[in-house]
C-alpha positions as CSV (number, residue, x, y, z in Angstrom):
1,M,0.2,0.1,-0.3
2,K,1.2,3.8,-0.5
3,T,0.6,6.3,1.2
4,E,1.6,10.4,1.1
5,L,3.7,12.1,3.4
6,V,1.9,14.9,4.7
7,R,2.9,17.5,7.3
8,I,2.5,18.2,10.7
9,G,4.5,21.7,11.6
10,N,8.2,20.9,10.8
11,S,7.1,17.1,11.0
12,R,6.3,14.7,8.0
13,G,3.1,11.7,9.4
14,I,0.9,9.2,7.5
15,R,-2.5,7.9,8.1
16,I,-2.6,4.8,8.6
17,P,-6.2,3.1,7.9
18,K,-8.7,1.8,10.0
19,P,-8.8,-1.9,9.1
20,I,-4.5,-1.6,9.4
21,I,-4.8,-0.5,12.5
22,E,-7.2,-2.9,14.3
23,Q,-5.4,-5.9,11.7
24,C,-2.2,-4.8,13.9
25,R,-4.1,-4.3,17.5
26,L,-2.3,-0.6,17.1
27,G,-3.5,1.6,20.1
28,D,-3.4,5.3,21.2
29,T,1.1,4.5,21.4
30,V,2.5,2.8,19.0
31,E,6.7,1.5,18.9
32,L,8.4,3.2,15.9
33,R,12.0,1.3,15.6
34,V,14.5,1.6,12.1
35,H,15.5,-2.0,10.7
36,D,18.5,-1.5,7.9
37,D,16.1,1.3,5.8
38,S,12.7,0.7,7.4
39,L,10.0,2.4,9.1
40,I,8.7,-0.5,11.8
41,I,5.5,0.3,13.5
42,S,4.5,-2.3,16.0
43,S,2.0,-2.2,18.9
44,Q,3.2,-0.5,22.5
45,H,4.4,-3.6,25.0
46,K,4.0,-3.1,28.3
47,P,7.5,-3.2,30.1
48,R,8.7,-6.8,31.1
49,Q,5.2,-8.1,29.1
50,G,5.2,-11.7,28.3
51,W,8.0,-12.7,31.4
52,E,6.5,-14.2,34.4
53,E,5.7,-16.9,31.7
54,A,8.8,-17.4,29.9
55,L,9.9,-18.0,33.2
56,R,7.6,-20.1,33.9
57,R,8.1,-22.5,30.9
58,A,12.3,-22.1,31.0
59,T,11.9,-23.9,35.0
60,P,11.2,-27.2,35.7
61,A,7.5,-27.1,37.8
62,S,9.7,-28.3,41.1
63,A,11.2,-24.9,40.6
64,G,8.9,-23.1,43.5
65,N,10.9,-22.5,46.0
66,L,13.5,-19.5,46.3
67,L,16.9,-20.2,45.3
68,L,18.3,-18.3,47.7
69,E,16.7,-20.8,50.7
70,S,19.4,-23.4,50.0
71,V,21.5,-20.6,50.2
72,L,20.3,-18.7,53.3
73,D,19.3,-21.6,55.6
74,D,22.0,-21.9,58.6
75,D,22.6,-21.0,62.3
76,F,22.1,-17.0,61.6
77,D,18.9,-17.2,59.3
78,R,17.2,-19.7,61.4
79,E,17.6,-17.8,64.8
80,E,19.2,-14.5,65.0
81,W,17.5,-13.2,62.1
82,T,14.1,-11.2,61.6
83,W,12.4,-11.6,58.4
């Protein structure tokens, strides 16, 4: 699809047709990046979106314990330190 750049002050912009906005699930804010000589417009992602699910897939099901629990299991932690 071809479209024209329109002047917006000292900048330029494009109009994105509604069907393309819906197909790409674009919201009010988008992410712009340049790859080689291309401008890529994508829907904005929340920081760390999907990290929790990726961690669940990457760790065994028995990894429900914190890693520090095995390291910090000594007399000081059990008797002297208040968590």
